[in-house]
C-alpha positions in Angstrom: -124.7 -7.4 97.9 -128.8 -6.7 97.4 -129.3 -8.5 100.5 -126.9 -6.4 102.7 -128.6 -3.4 101.5 -131.9 -4.6 102.3 -131.0 -5.5 106.0 -129.4 -2.2 106.5 -132.6 -0.5 105.0 -134.7 -2.7 107.0 -132.5 -1.9 110.2 -132.5 2.0 109.8 -136.8 1.7 109.5 -136.6 -0.2 112.8 -134.4 2.2 114.4 -136.6 5.2 113.2 -139.9 3.3 114.1 -138.5 2.8 117.7 -137.1 6.2 118.4 -133.7 5.1 118.5 -131.7 7.4 120.6 -128.0 7.7 119.7 -125.7 7.0 122.5 -122.8 5.4 123.4 -120.6 4.2 126.5 -119.1 7.0 128.5 -115.3 6.9 129.0 -114.1 6.0 132.6 -113.6 9.0 134.3 -112.3 9.7 137.9 -114.4 13.0 138.7 -117.9 11.7 136.8 -119.9 8.5 137.3 -122.4 8.1 134.8 -125.4 5.6 134.2 -128.3 4.9 131.8 -131.4 5.2 134.0 -134.4 5.2 131.4 -134.2 4.4 127.7 -132.4 7.4 126.1 -131.4 9.1 129.6 -128.2 9.1 131.2 -127.5 10.2 134.6 -124.4 11.8 135.6 -122.7 12.1 139.2 -120.7 15.5 139.5 -118.3 13.8 142.0 -121.0 13.3 144.4 -122.1 17.0 144.7 -124.9 17.3 142.4 -126.9 15.5 139.5 -126.8 16.3 135.6 -128.8 14.4 133.1 -128.4 14.1 129.2 -131.7 13.2 127.3 -131.2 11.9 123.7 -133.9 12.1 121.2 -133.5 11.2 117.3 -132.1 14.7 116.3 -130.1 16.1 119.1 -129.4 15.6 123.0 -130.2 18.0 125.8 -127.9 18.3 128.9 -129.8 19.5 132.0 -127.6 21.6 134.2 -123.7 21.7 134.1 -122.5 21.0 137.4 -119.8 22.4 139.2 -117.5 23.2 136.5 -114.5 21.9 137.9 -113.6 18.9 135.2 -114.3 18.8 131.4 -118.1 18.1 131.0 -117.9 19.2 127.3 -115.9 16.3 126.3 -117.7 13.8 128.4 -120.9 14.5 127.4 -119.6 13.8 123.9 -118.4 10.4 124.9 -122.2 9.7 125.8 -123.6 11.1 122.6 -122.3 12.3 119.2 -126.0 14.3 118.4 -125.9 18.2 118.2 -125.9 19.1 122.2 -128.4 21.7 123.6 -127.8 22.8 127.2 -130.1 23.9 130.0 -129.8 25.2 133.7 -132.5 24.5 135.9 -131.3 27.5 137.8 -128.4 29.8 138.2 -126.5 28.1 141.4 -123.0 27.3 141.1 -123.5 23.5 141.2 -125.8 23.6 138.6 -124.6 26.2 136.1 -120.7 26.0 136.8 -119.3 24.5 133.6 -121.2 27.0 131.5 -118.2 28.4 130.3 -117.4 25.1 128.3 -120.2 25.6 126.0 -121.2 28.3 123.4 -124.9 28.9 124.3 -126.9 27.9 127.6 -130.7 28.1 128.0 -131.8 29.3 131.5 -134.8 31.4 132.8 -134.2 35.4 132.7 -134.7 35.8 136.2 -131.8 33.4 137.1 -129.4 35.5 134.7 -128.1 37.6 137.3 -127.1 34.5 139.4 -125.7 32.8 136.6 -123.5 36.0 135.9 -122.4 36.4 139.3 -121.5 32.7 140.0 -119.3 32.4 136.9 -116.4 32.8 138.8 -113.4 29.9 139.0 -112.8 30.7 142.5 -116.6 30.3 143.6 -116.5 26.6 141.5 -113.2 25.7 143.4 -114.9 26.6 146.9 -117.8 24.6 146.2 -115.7 21.5 145.3 -114.0 21.9 148.8 -110.5 19.6 148.5 -111.6 17.7 145.7 -108.9 17.6 143.3 -109.7 16.7 139.5 -107.3 14.3 137.5 -105.0 16.3 135.4 -106.5 14.4 132.2 -109.7 15.5 132.7 -109.1 19.6 133.6 -110.7 21.6 131.2 -108.2 23.2 128.8 -109.8 24.7 125.9 -110.4 28.3 127.8 -108.3 30.0 125.1 -110.8 29.3 122.4 -113.8 30.1 124.0 -116.2 33.1 123.8 -118.3 34.2 126.8 -121.5 32.1 127.0 -124.6 33.1 125.5 -127.5 33.0 127.7 -130.7 32.3 125.7 -133.7 33.1 127.5 -136.7 30.8 128.0 -140.0 30.9 129.9 -143.1 28.7 131.0 -144.2 26.5 128.0 -140.9 26.6 126.1 -140.7 23.3 124.1 -136.9 21.6 123.4 -138.0 19.3 120.6 -134.9 16.9 120.4 -136.5 14.8 117.6 -139.3 12.2 118.6 -139.0 13.4 122.1 -140.0 16.8 123.5 -139.6 18.4 127.0 -141.7 21.2 128.0 -140.3 24.1 130.8 -142.3 24.4 133.7 -141.3 27.7 135.6 -141.1 27.1 139.3 -139.9 30.0 141.5 -139.0 29.6 144.9 -135.3 28.1 145.5 -134.7 30.6 143.1 -136.4 33.3 140.9 -135.8 31.4 137.9 -136.0 27.8 138.9 -137.5 25.9 136.3 -138.7 21.8 135.7 -138.7 19.9 132.6 -141.6 17.4 131.8 -141.1 14.7 129.3 -144.8 13.8 129.3 -144.4 10.9 126.5 -141.8 9.2 129.1 -143.4 10.4 132.6 -140.4 11.9 133.6 -140.0 15.3 135.3 -136.6 16.9 135.9 -136.9 19.0 138.7 -133.8 20.9 139.5 -133.8 21.8 143.2 -137.4 22.1 143.3 -138.2 18.8 144.5 -134.9 17.3 146.5 -136.0 15.8 149.6 -134.1 18.9 151.3 -135.1 22.2 149.6 -133.3 25.1 150.7 -135.3 28.2 151.1 -133.4 29.8 153.8 -130.4 31.5 151.4 -130.0 34.9 149.9 -132.4 35.0 147.1 -134.8 32.5 147.7 -138.2 33.9 147.3 -141.0 33.9 150.2 -142.1 30.2 151.1 -145.7 31.1 149.9 -144.6 31.5 146.5 -142.6 28.2 146.6 -146.1 26.7 147.7 -147.6 27.8 144.3 -144.9 26.4 142.2 -145.4 22.9 143.8 -149.4 23.2 143.6 -148.6 24.0 139.9 -146.6 20.8 139.6 -149.1 18.7 141.6 -151.7 19.7 139.2 -149.9 18.2 136.3 -148.7 15.4 138.3 -150.6 13.0 135.8 -148.3 13.9 133.1 -145.0 12.2 135.3 -144.7 9.4 137.6 -140.7 9.9 138.5 -139.1 12.8 139.7 -135.3 13.3 138.6 -133.9 15.8 141.4 -130.7 17.9 141.1 -129.8 16.4 144.4 -130.4 12.8 145.6 -132.0 9.8 143.8 -135.4 9.3 142.0 -138.7 10.1 143.5 -142.3 9.0 142.8 -144.6 12.1 141.7 -146.9 11.6 145.3 -143.7 13.0 146.8 -144.8 16.6 145.8 -148.2 16.4 147.9 -145.4 15.5 150.9 -143.6 18.6 149.9 -146.9 20.8 150.1 -148.0 19.3 153.5 -144.6 20.2 154.8 -144.9 24.3 153.3 -148.6 24.4 154.7 -147.0 23.3 158.1 -144.5 26.0 158.2 -147.2 28.6 157.3 -149.9 27.8 159.7 -147.3 27.3 162.4 -148.1 23.6 163.1 -144.8 22.3 162.2 -142.3 21.8 165.1 -139.5 23.6 163.3 -135.6 23.1 164.4 -132.6 25.1 163.7 -130.8 24.8 160.7 -127.1 25.4 159.9 -125.6 25.7 156.5 -122.3 26.8 154.8 -124.9 28.9 152.4 -126.4 30.6 156.0 -128.6 29.3 159.0 -132.7 29.3 159.1 -135.0 26.9 160.5 -136.3 23.3 159.2 -139.2 21.4 158.8 -139.9 17.9 158.3 -142.9 16.0 156.5 -142.6 12.4 155.8 -139.8 12.6 153.3 -140.0 16.2 152.5 -137.7 18.4 154.5 -137.7 22.5 153.8 -135.1 24.8 155.1 -136.5 28.2 155.5 -136.0 31.6 156.6 -138.6 32.6 159.3 -138.6 36.2 158.3 -139.4 35.2 154.5 -142.5 33.3 154.7 -145.0 35.4 152.9 -144.9 37.8 149.9 -145.4 41.5 150.8 
């Protein structure tokens, strides 16, 4: 018996030293796909539409974005980790804040509270998902027991302390007024929402002028030694050098040297400029702050 107790004590000590994250294998889903992409970091594919991430510390876990909100995200995340869950939106668009209603409290930048509230609509969520049907056993049904989600404001420099793992908020206005990124310096990761996709939308209603977005990119680039990998809201991981390509792309638009082409989308039309891996869709009437 003493030998068993000693082994348990040694194991507990080892786990505390190695910053062990409590995680499990998620259940098989017809809507979500999940994979562990880094120690303590799970990527969730929201039916091919957007990316969500679960970051696991020793005391709690952080869900970054809530996706479309079509399927039961709350219980799916519970199948990844049984730790207390903190939820944050990188911004207020419905493909990133759609499942907020499944949680009691969600953190977001206050500048995007109006967007989050406006898009908190089942019909909008369904239109974003198109013709995709949620498997019956994955429909979120616990709507009668839930209160309206509490939005809690965060700002530049706010720290999410998960226990032996910290993520800092960086405010990066552009795509939306309240867009944020989250830097995990110890693990060299930047969770970048829609700020650093290979195609960034700035042509849509509510996006800020292009010169404001440029300032956000330059702010991130000054901190590029703190991360090596970008984990964006759409598409696969990128290296931190990608931000310099985005900066060049935006500068070429602003100085008129980019050979722009018309761009069409369900959310509106604009122009598009490309430089290496970076593409920016923009409104030619919304280039500079007044």
